[in-house]
C-alpha positions in Angstrom: 8.9 -5.3 1.2 6.7 -3.7 -1.4 7.8 -0.6 -3.2 4.9 1.0 -5.0 7.0 4.0 -6.1 10.4 3.8 -7.7 13.1 6.3 -8.6 13.5 6.3 -12.4 17.0 6.7 -13.9 17.8 9.9 -15.9 17.6 9.8 -19.6 21.3 10.1 -20.1 21.9 6.9 -18.3 19.3 5.1 -20.4 20.9 6.4 -23.6 24.4 5.4 -22.5 23.3 1.9 -21.5 21.6 1.3 -24.8 24.9 1.9 -26.6 26.8 -0.3 -24.1 24.6 -3.4 -24.3 23.7 -6.3 -22.1 27.0 -8.3 -22.5 29.2 -5.4 -21.5 27.0 -4.4 -18.6 27.1 -8.0 -17.3 30.8 -8.2 -17.7 31.4 -4.9 -16.1 29.2 -5.8 -13.1 31.2 -9.0 -12.7 34.4 -6.9 -12.4 32.6 -4.9 -9.7 31.8 -8.1 -7.8 28.2 -8.5 -8.9 28.2 -11.8 -10.7 24.6 -13.0 -10.9 22.9 -10.5 -13.2 21.8 -12.4 -16.3 18.1 -13.3 -16.2 18.4 -16.8 -17.5 15.5 -18.4 -19.5 13.8 -15.4 -21.2 15.1 -14.7 -24.6 14.6 -11.9 -27.1 11.4 -12.6 -29.1 12.0 -9.8 -31.6 15.6 -9.9 -32.7 17.4 -6.6 -33.0 15.4 -4.9 -30.2 17.3 -3.1 -27.4 15.5 -2.3 -24.2 16.7 -0.3 -21.2 14.5 0.9 -18.4 13.6 0.7 -14.7 12.0 -2.4 -13.4 8.4 -2.7 -12.2 7.9 -6.2 -10.8 5.2 -8.8 -10.6 5.3 -11.9 -8.4 3.5 -15.0 -9.5 3.0 -17.9 -7.0 1.6 -21.4 -7.2 -2.2 -21.1 -7.2 -4.2 -21.9 -4.1 -7.9 -21.9 -4.9 -8.9 -20.7 -1.4 -6.8 -17.6 -2.1 -7.5 -17.2 -5.7 -10.4 -18.5 -7.8 -10.6 -19.2 -11.5 -12.9 -16.3 -12.4 -10.8 -14.0 -14.6 -13.5 -11.2 -14.7 -15.5 -11.8 -11.5 -13.6 -9.0 -9.8 -11.0 -7.5 -12.2 -9.4 -5.3 -9.5 -8.3 -8.4 -7.6 -6.2 -9.3 -10.6 -2.8 -8.0 -9.3 -1.2 -8.3 -12.7 -3.4 -5.3 -13.7 -2.1 -3.3 -10.8 1.6 -3.4 -11.9 0.5 -2.0 -15.2 -1.3 0.8 -13.5 2.1 1.9 -12.2 3.7 2.1 -15.6 5.2 5.3 -16.9 7.0 6.0 -20.2 10.1 3.8 -20.5 9.3 1.3 -17.7 10.1 -2.4 -18.0 7.8 -4.9 -16.3 9.7 -7.9 -15.0 7.7 -11.0 -14.0 8.7 -13.9 -11.8 6.5 -16.6 -13.4 8.5 -19.5 -12.0 9.5 -20.6 -15.4 6.0 -21.9 -16.0 5.3 -22.7 -19.7 1.5 -23.0 -19.4 0.3 -19.7 -18.0 0.1 -16.6 -20.3 0.8 -13.7 -17.9 -0.4 -11.0 -20.3 -2.6 -11.1 -23.3 -3.4 -8.7 -26.2 -5.6 -6.3 -24.2 -3.2 -5.9 -21.3 -0.3 -5.5 -23.7 -2.2 -2.9 -25.7 -2.8 -0.9 -22.5 0.9 -1.3 -21.5 2.1 0.1 -24.8 -0.4 2.9 -24.5 1.1 3.8 -21.2 4.5 4.1 -22.8 6.0 0.8 -21.4 9.4 -0.1 -22.9 9.0 -3.9 -22.8 8.7 -7.0 -20.8 10.9 -9.7 -19.2 8.9 -12.7 -18.1 10.3 -16.0 -16.8 7.4 -17.6 -18.4 4.9 -17.0 -21.3 2.4 -14.6 -22.8 -0.7 -15.4 -24.8 -2.7 -13.8 -27.7 0.6 -13.4 -29.6 -1.1 -13.2 -33.0 -3.0 -10.2 -31.8 0.2 -8.6 -30.4 2.4 -8.8 -33.4 1.4 -5.3 -34.6 2.2 -3.9 -31.2 5.9 -4.7 -31.9 6.5 -4.7 -28.2 10.1 -5.7 -27.1 9.7 -9.1 -25.3 12.1 -11.3 -23.4 10.1 -14.4 -22.6 10.3 -18.1 -22.5 7.5 -18.8 -25.0 3.8 -18.7 -25.8 0.7 -20.4 -24.6 -3.0 -20.2 -25.3 -3.9 -20.2 -21.6 -4.7 -17.1 -19.6 -2.6 -16.3 -16.5 -4.6 -18.1 -13.8 -6.1 -20.9 -16.1 -3.4 -23.3 -15.0 -1.3 -23.3 -11.8 -0.3 -19.7 -11.1 -1.8 -16.7 -9.4 -0.5 -13.1 -9.2 0.6 -12.5 -5.6 2.2 -9.1 -5.3 3.7 -6.3 -7.4 6.6 -3.9 -7.1 8.3 -6.1 -4.6 11.6 -7.9 -4.8 11.4 -11.0 -7.0 13.6 -13.8 -8.3 13.3 -13.7 -12.1 15.4 -16.3 -14.0 17.5 -16.9 -10.9 18.3 -13.2 -10.4 17.1 -10.9 -7.6 15.3 -7.9 -9.1 14.4 -5.0 -7.0 11.9 -2.4 -8.2 13.8 0.4 -9.8 16.7 -1.8 -10.9 17.7 -1.0 -14.5 17.0 -3.7 -17.0 19.4 -3.8 -20.0 18.2 -6.3 -22.7 19.2 -7.1 -26.2 19.8 -10.2 -28.3 22.3 -11.5 -25.7 19.6 -11.6 -23.1 18.3 -9.5 -20.2 20.6 -8.2 -17.4 19.6 -6.6 -14.1 21.8 -3.6 -13.2 21.5 -2.2 -9.6 20.5 1.4 -10.1 23.2 2.7 -7.7 25.9 1.2 -9.8 24.7 2.6 -13.2 27.1 5.5 -13.3 30.1 3.4 -12.4 29.2 0.7 -15.0 28.8 3.4 -17.7 32.1 4.9 -16.8 34.0 1.6 -16.9 32.2 0.2 -19.9 32.7 3.4 -21.9 36.5 3.2 -21.3 36.4 -0.4 -22.6 34.4 0.6 -25.7 36.8 3.5 -26.4 39.7 1.1 -27.3 37.5 -1.8 -28.4 36.6 -0.1 -31.6 40.2 0.3 -32.5 41.0 -3.3 -31.5 38.2 -4.7 -33.7 39.7 -2.8 -36.7 43.1 -4.3 -36.1 41.8 -7.8 -35.6 39.8 -7.6 -38.8 43.2 -6.9 -40.5 44.7 -10.0 -39.0 46.3 -8.3 -36.1 47.5 -10.3 -33.0 44.8 -11.3 -30.6 47.4 -11.1 -27.8 48.3 -7.5 -28.8 44.9 -6.1 -29.5 42.3 -7.9 -27.3 42.5 -6.8 -24.6 44.6 -3.9 -25.7 48.1 -4.5 -24.6 50.2 -1.7 -23.1 52.7 -2.1 -26.0 49.9 -1.2 -28.5 48.6 1.8 -26.5 50.6 4.2 -28.7 48.9 2.8 -31.8 45.6 3.4 -30.2 46.5 6.9 -29.1 47.6 7.8 -32.7 44.4 6.3 -34.1 42.2 8.1 -31.6 43.8 11.5 -32.6 42.5 10.9 -36.1 39.2 9.5 -34.9 38.2 11.6 -31.9 35.4 10.6 -29.6 32.1 12.5 -30.1 31.6 15.3 -27.5 29.4 14.2 -24.7 26.1 16.0 -24.3 25.8 18.2 -21.2 
């Protein structure tokens, strides 16, 4: 099943999920019965970055020379890793099933320069990139396993399909799923659950701010995290003095 076109989430969802963060999204999805959401392996390569956006996917497979030769430039349009970048719109995240391979650089400096020029939000790769010294100035948010000097088909991988379901870091990623990534890691959020996750996670955050203040003062962990019913009146009184900001329409 290949999905060349995806439905992108509205901007208000993106903004809300950036505030919520990967850990809370993963925890909230677990409460909703979706447990396998953390894309294990890739880590944040630029600490402090937060990335939220719809997934475009690239599937890498073990190379078979009768299907895919070594010539990187013999026929560039046969290089399917280019074609996923052709689909990129502003705010998109490219997610790559690179099989955890640590030898093949899926994208180099030129591809990443093009990706940023298209407005891409960042990458999640269960594998590596190359040309990193040339990419530093791009300051592109990256969740990857590492770096390599090799180009993408120089070793044992070949691009096989794009915008199809993939398994990245042990997680099924469908084109259009929302990726939420920060220093905790990258999480795959099914787009249909975004509003529910935002609703539940926002409720959690509303009292968590108060609980953190009380814990920093030496308050009881049993009383304040999670917020016990007996402490609810304290939270309500604090919230009256510290009202939530009005939500944008």
